[in-house]
C-alpha positions as CSV (number, residue, x, y, z in Angstrom):
1,M,13.0,31.2,21.9
2,G,15.8,28.8,22.8
3,D,13.5,27.1,25.2
4,E,10.6,27.1,22.7
5,M,13.0,25.3,20.2
6,L,14.2,22.7,22.8
7,S,10.6,21.8,23.5
8,L,9.6,21.7,20.0
9,D,12.8,19.2,19.4
10,L,12.0,16.9,22.2
11,W,8.6,16.9,21.1
12,L,9.6,15.9,17.5
13,R,12.1,13.3,18.8
14,G,9.3,12.0,21.1
15,G,7.0,11.6,18.4
16,H,9.6,10.0,16.0
17,G,10.4,7.3,18.8
18,L,6.6,6.6,19.3
19,W,6.3,6.1,15.5
20,L,9.1,3.6,15.4
21,C,7.7,1.7,18.4
22,V,4.5,1.2,16.3
23,V,6.3,0.0,13.5
24,L,8.4,-2.5,15.3
25,V,5.1,-3.9,17.2
26,A,3.0,-3.9,13.9
27,T,5.6,-5.9,11.5
28,P,5.5,-9.1,13.5
29,L,1.9,-9.1,13.7
30,S,1.4,-8.4,9.9
31,G,3.8,-11.4,9.2
32,C,1.7,-13.6,11.4
33,G,-1.5,-12.5,9.6
34,T,0.1,-13.6,6.3
35,S,1.4,-16.9,7.4
36,H,-1.3,-19.5,7.3
37,S,1.0,-22.4,8.5
38,S,1.8,-20.5,11.9
39,F,-1.4,-19.0,12.7
40,V,-4.5,-21.2,13.3
41,R,-7.7,-20.2,15.2
42,P,-8.8,-22.4,17.7
43,Q,-12.4,-23.1,16.1
44,D,-10.2,-24.1,12.7
45,A,-8.1,-26.4,14.7
46,A,-11.2,-28.1,16.2
47,K,-12.9,-28.5,12.8
48,G,-9.8,-30.1,11.1
49,S,-8.8,-32.2,14.1
50,E,-8.0,-36.0,13.5
51,A,-8.3,-38.5,16.7
52,I,-5.8,-41.5,16.2
53,A,-6.0,-44.6,18.2
54,E,-4.0,-47.9,17.9
55,F,-4.9,-51.2,19.4
56,N,-2.3,-53.8,20.1
57,L,-4.3,-57.3,20.1
58,G,-1.3,-59.1,20.8
59,V,-1.1,-62.9,19.6
60,I,-4.4,-63.9,17.7
61,S,-5.1,-67.3,16.0
62,G,-8.3,-66.6,14.0
63,D,-10.4,-63.7,12.6
64,I,-10.5,-60.5,14.5
65,S,-13.6,-58.8,15.9
66,H,-12.9,-55.8,18.1
67,E,-15.1,-53.2,19.4
68,V,-14.2,-49.4,19.2
69,V,-15.7,-46.5,21.0
70,I,-14.6,-43.1,19.7
71,G,-16.2,-41.2,22.8
72,G,-18.1,-38.2,23.4
73,Q,-21.6,-37.3,24.0
74,S,-22.5,-36.2,20.4
75,F,-23.7,-37.4,17.2
76,K,-21.8,-37.0,13.8
77,H,-22.5,-37.6,10.2
78,V,-20.3,-40.1,8.4
79,E,-18.8,-38.5,5.2
80,D,-16.5,-41.5,4.3
81,V,-15.0,-44.6,5.5
82,V,-11.7,-45.9,4.2
83,K,-10.2,-49.3,5.1
84,S,-6.6,-50.6,4.4
85,C,-7.6,-53.9,3.1
86,G,-10.7,-55.6,1.8
87,C,-10.2,-58.2,4.6
88,T,-11.2,-55.4,7.1
89,S,-14.8,-54.3,7.7
90,V,-16.1,-51.3,9.8
91,G,-19.4,-51.4,11.3
92,V,-19.9,-47.6,10.1
93,A,-21.0,-46.7,6.7
94,K,-21.0,-43.6,4.7
95,G,-24.1,-41.4,5.5
96,D,-24.6,-42.9,9.0
97,L,-25.3,-40.6,12.0
98,L,-22.9,-42.3,14.6
99,D,-23.4,-41.9,18.2
100,L,-19.6,-41.4,19.4
101,S,-20.5,-42.9,22.9
102,L,-21.7,-46.1,21.4
103,P,-19.1,-49.1,20.2
104,F,-18.8,-50.3,16.7
105,L,-17.3,-53.5,15.4
106,V,-13.9,-53.7,13.3
107,R,-13.6,-57.1,11.7
108,V,-10.4,-58.4,10.2
109,N,-10.6,-61.8,8.1
110,V,-7.2,-63.4,8.3
111,A,-7.9,-66.2,5.8
112,G,-4.8,-66.5,3.6
113,K,-2.7,-64.3,5.8
114,V,1.0,-65.3,6.4
115,Q,1.8,-65.7,9.9
116,G,3.6,-63.1,11.9
117,P,3.2,-59.2,13.2
118,Q,1.1,-57.2,11.0
119,S,-1.7,-54.5,11.2
120,Q,-4.8,-53.3,9.4
121,S,-6.1,-49.7,9.7
122,F,-9.5,-47.6,9.1
123,R,-10.4,-44.1,8.8
124,I,-13.7,-42.4,9.4
125,A,-14.4,-38.9,8.0
126,F,-17.1,-36.8,9.5
127,T,-18.8,-33.9,7.5
128,D,-17.8,-31.5,10.1
129,G,-14.1,-31.9,9.0
130,T,-13.1,-34.0,12.0
131,A,-11.9,-37.7,11.5
132,Y,-11.0,-40.6,13.4
133,S,-8.5,-43.2,12.5
134,G,-7.8,-46.6,14.1
135,K,-5.1,-49.2,13.7
136,L,-5.3,-52.9,14.7
137,S,-2.0,-54.4,15.4
138,F,-1.7,-58.1,15.9
139,D,0.7,-61.2,15.7
140,Y,-1.1,-63.8,13.6
141,W,-0.2,-67.3,15.0
142,P,-2.5,-69.9,13.2
143,L,-3.8,-72.8,15.1
144,P,-2.4,-76.2,14.3
145,H,-4.5,-77.9,11.5
146,V,-4.4,-81.1,9.4
147,E,-4.9,-81.6,5.8
148,P,-7.1,-83.3,4.8
149,M,-9.5,-83.3,7.6
150,Y,-11.2,-86.3,6.4
151,L,-9.6,-89.5,4.8
152,V,-11.6,-91.4,2.3
153,F,-10.1,-94.7,0.7
154,R,-12.2,-95.3,-2.3
155,A,-11.8,-98.6,-4.1
156,G,-8.5,-99.2,-5.4
157,E,-6.9,-96.4,-3.1
158,N,-4.7,-98.2,-0.6
159,E,-3.0,-95.2,1.1
160,K,-3.3,-91.6,1.8
161,D,-0.8,-88.9,3.2
162,V,-1.7,-86.3,5.8
163,R,0.1,-83.0,6.5
164,L,0.0,-81.6,10.2
165,L,1.0,-78.0,10.1
166,F,2.1,-76.5,13.5
167,P,3.1,-72.8,13.1
168,R,5.9,-71.7,15.4
169,E,6.2,-75.3,16.7
170,A,9.5,-76.3,15.3
171,A,10.0,-78.9,18.3
172,M,6.6,-80.4,17.7
173,A,7.0,-84.3,17.6
174,V,4.4,-87.2,16.6
175,V,4.3,-89.3,19.7
176,S,1.8,-92.1,18.6
177,V,-1.0,-93.0,16.4
178,D,-4.4,-94.7,17.5
179,A,-5.8,-96.6,14.8
180,P,-7.3,-100.0,13.9
181,S,-5.0,-102.8,12.9
182,Y,-6.0,-102.8,9.2
183,L,-4.8,-99.1,9.0
184,S,-1.1,-98.7,9.5
185,C,0.7,-95.1,9.7
186,Q,4.2,-94.2,9.3
187,V,6.1,-90.5,9.4
188,V,7.1,-89.7,5.8
189,S,8.8,-86.4,6.6
190,S,9.1,-83.7,9.2
191,L,9.9,-80.1,9.2
192,E,9.8,-79.7,5.5
193,S,11.3,-76.6,3.9
194,G,11.9,-74.9,7.1
195,R,8.0,-75.2,8.1
196,E,6.6,-76.6,11.3
197,E,5.1,-79.6,9.0
198,W,4.8,-83.4,9.3
199,A,3.6,-85.7,6.5
200,L,2.1,-89.1,7.7
201,R,1.2,-91.9,5.3
202,F,-1.8,-94.2,6.1
203,Q,-2.1,-97.4,4.5
204,I,-5.0,-100.0,4.3
205,D,-4.7,-103.7,4.5
206,R,-7.8,-104.5,2.5
207,T,-7.1,-108.1,2.8
208,A,-8.4,-107.8,6.6
209,L,-11.5,-106.3,5.5
210,Q,-14.8,-107.9,4.4
211,T,-17.1,-104.8,4.5
212,S,-16.5,-101.0,4.2
213,Q,-15.3,-99.5,7.5
214,D,-15.3,-96.1,9.1
215,G,-13.8,-94.6,12.2
216,V,-11.6,-91.9,13.6
217,V,-7.8,-92.3,13.8
218,T,-6.0,-90.2,16.6
219,I,-2.5,-88.7,16.3
220,H,-0.8,-87.8,19.5
221,T,1.6,-84.8,19.6
222,T,3.9,-82.9,22.0
223,S,2.3,-79.8,21.1
224,P,0.9,-77.7,23.9
225,R,-1.7,-76.2,21.9
226,R,-3.1,-79.4,20.1
227,D,-2.0,-82.5,21.5
228,A,-4.3,-84.9,19.9
229,V,-5.5,-84.5,16.3
230,K,-8.4,-86.5,15.4
231,I,-9.1,-87.3,11.7
232,P,-12.4,-89.3,10.4
233,Y,-11.8,-92.0,7.7
234,L,-13.8,-94.0,5.5
235,V,-12.9,-97.0,3.7
236,L,-14.8,-98.2,0.8
237,L,-14.6,-101.8,-0.7
238,N,-16.4,-101.2,-3.9
């Protein structure tokens, strides 16, 4: 009887220990099952994935036209396309069936933008829950330009000012100006308001003219990007 009681007691202890083991193992699994943030099935991760790419285009001087390839031998239906700015256009539209292996163009219009580092982005959402986001980073450095680009001296107009803008070229200087003898030029100002800008004034000596004249004046500068600025002109006597 004593041996039977001892055996029964050991069996109960063993059963008790087994029950505790089951509880300890089951509790963490129960916790993971109720926590949506810590347990994601592989198929859900693929469905909700978003590829992100950034393209550093370096220094640019005009509008951007950049080819983008998402990659993959598959087709996906486009659910929506979102852009960071109206200046950006994406060669993909809502409802398109996109071949991921083929490139599409992303364009950025820099008209009106200030010079310096900046970026534009876009996002393409697909109907299968995946998405692709792209970011174009660049340093906008406008080319030197002149205002106005054409000089017209109407009757009674004897002088015109020309502005030369050379972004990021504070050391730029005007070396000389090629113009006919009846058209003189002088520097009015330089580096105005902290900008890389020069102002030149052209004056007409009408006493030396008998008929209307046209031609081109050439401004020579020290700029490595634009060492000669050519401006057409027209002088009207009447």
